[in-house]
N, C-alpha and C positions, 0 to 999 in steps of 0.2 A: 677251516683246518684248525685243530685244537695244536695248543701246547705240549700233549701229550707225544702226538705224530711228528711233531715238529724232532724232539727230543728219544723222538725211540730207539735202542739201543746205547744212550750216556748211561752213566750211575754216578751219583754222586756217591764214591765211600765214604768223604772227610770235609769236612773243614777245620779253619786253625787261624788266630786270631794274632798272632805273631810270624815273626821269623823263622825262629826256631822252632816253633809248630807245627811251623807248615815241614822243614825242615824232616824233622821225627814221623809228618802224617806218612810223607814219601819214604822211609825208612821202614815203617809197620805194613802201608798200605802198598806198595808199587804199584802207581797207577799208571797208566799209561801218559794223561796232560792230567797240566795240573796248568791252574786258570790264576798264577801270581799276584797280585798286589803290588805296584813299585811301590809308593809310599807305607810300604804296612807297617804296622811296629816291631817294635823287636834290632835285629838288625837289620833291618828292611828288604826290600825286595830279590836288591842288586847283589848282596853277600850269599842270601838263599837261595836264588839261582844257582848261584857257583856248588854251594855243596849239595844241595839238590843230584848236583851231574855229578860232583862227586860219589856218592851214597849211590845212583843209581841210572845210568852214564846211558840210560835209554830211554829216561823217563824226557818227554815234549811240554817243554813251558809254553804256556803265554804271560804274554807280560800285562796287565792291569793299566792303566792310569788315567787321570781325566785329563791330560793336558796331549795334543798332537805333535806336539813339538815338547824341547829340553832335550838336557844334554843325557837326560841317562836315556833314550832310545836306540844309541848307539852300543852304549855302552852294556845295556840288558840285551842282546842284538850277538856280540861282542864274548858275555856270558857263555851262548851259547840257547836263550830265546830263541823258538821256532816262530811264535808269532809273537803279535801285538798288538793292540784294542782300545780302546778308547774307554770307558767306564758307560758311556752313554749311547752305547753300540745299542741296534735294531739286537733281539734272542735270534732272530735267523740270522744275525751275522759269528755270534756268535758261535752258535751250532756249526753255520761252517768253515772259521776258523778251528773248532774242536775237532769236527772230522778230516779235515786237512793236515792237519799236522799228526795225527794219531796213523795217515797212509805216510808222514812221511817228509810231510812236503813242508812250504813255510807259507805261514798268511801273517804281512802285514794290512793292518786297515787303509782303506785308499789315500785317507786322507794326511793319514801320518807318511805311508810311501810319500807320498809329492810331496811335502815339510822334508824329511830324508835327502828327494834328491836334489830340489834345488838347497840346501845347505852345503852340498858338495859343490855345486858348482864355483865355475871362476866367484872370485871375490861376492863372497859372501859372510857376510857376517856373522865369524866364531865366536863364540860364550866365554868369558872367562874363564868356567869348570875346565873347562876343556885341558886345559893345563897340569889341573891334579889327578892326581896318583888313582887307582884303584881303592885303595882303603883308606887314601883322602876322603874321597867321596863320600864316602862308609859314614867317617866320623861325622864330616859337612849333614848325611842325611840324619843322623839319630843325634845332632846338634840340634837342625832346628825343628827335631819334633818333642822336641824339649828333653832330651836324658839328659844326665847329669854324667860328668868325666867319670868319675863313681864308679856308674852303673853301666857307660859305655865301657870304659877299661874289667867291668867283671862279665862282662858280655863277648869282648873278646879277645877274654882272655890276655890283656895288656897291662902293664903297668900303668899308674893312672899317672905314674910323670908321663912317660910315651904317648900316655892317651891328650896331657898339657901340653906337649909337644908338639902335636899333629897340630893341636885346636893354636896355636899359636902361628903355626907355618900357615896354614889356610887362611888366616889372617894377614898375613904379610902376604902370602901369592893374591891374595887374589883384594889386596888395598884398603879391608874395612879395622875398624877400632875394638869396637862390640858386636855381643852377643845379638842386636837386636839390627845390625848394621849386616850383619852377616845373614840373616834370614828376609830381613827383603830385597836382600841379592839376590837369594835363594826362589823366591815371589817374584823377581823379573828376567830370572833365567826360564824357567816354570817348573822348578823343582817342590813349591809347595801349592796349596789353594788357597787365594787370596782372602777367602771368608773365616779357614780356616784362625787367621789373625784380628778378622773382625768384628 
């Protein structure tokens, strides 16, 4: 069986390099399904998912991540993602996910679903990032991508002072004192690929 027969009926209508561009592509093309990188540049996958669903409440979003666990999984589902896959999944699994969510079903890769279920068990260790608000999580993601507060301010339509306040609040809530400690914590919590910082 060739790749064409596996992907028959699936057409790629657009690609995007940032969260903002992805939202614009949804506005322009009204796709049925969006494969969305959780850690994409710009506003990030979490905020992009929220904005996409405001633009087109019918769009079905499948979140892609390098991690099988982490604080973004539940938040992406809460934001409206219909599916969740790891980037290393087989093409056949991705096609299955696309077909299922396009029919209105949910699809979560089995290894991710298992970790999600285990995380809900009594006594399961919680991430320090669970205490963050959605806006704090978004700003944390942008900071860990190396985006400067002035850039974050412009992209989120916030004043530089507000972004600075969020950054200070993040450091207090997470008990870190520097950007390096913030990045280290993000790696430990499964938000960043360790190879990025090596």
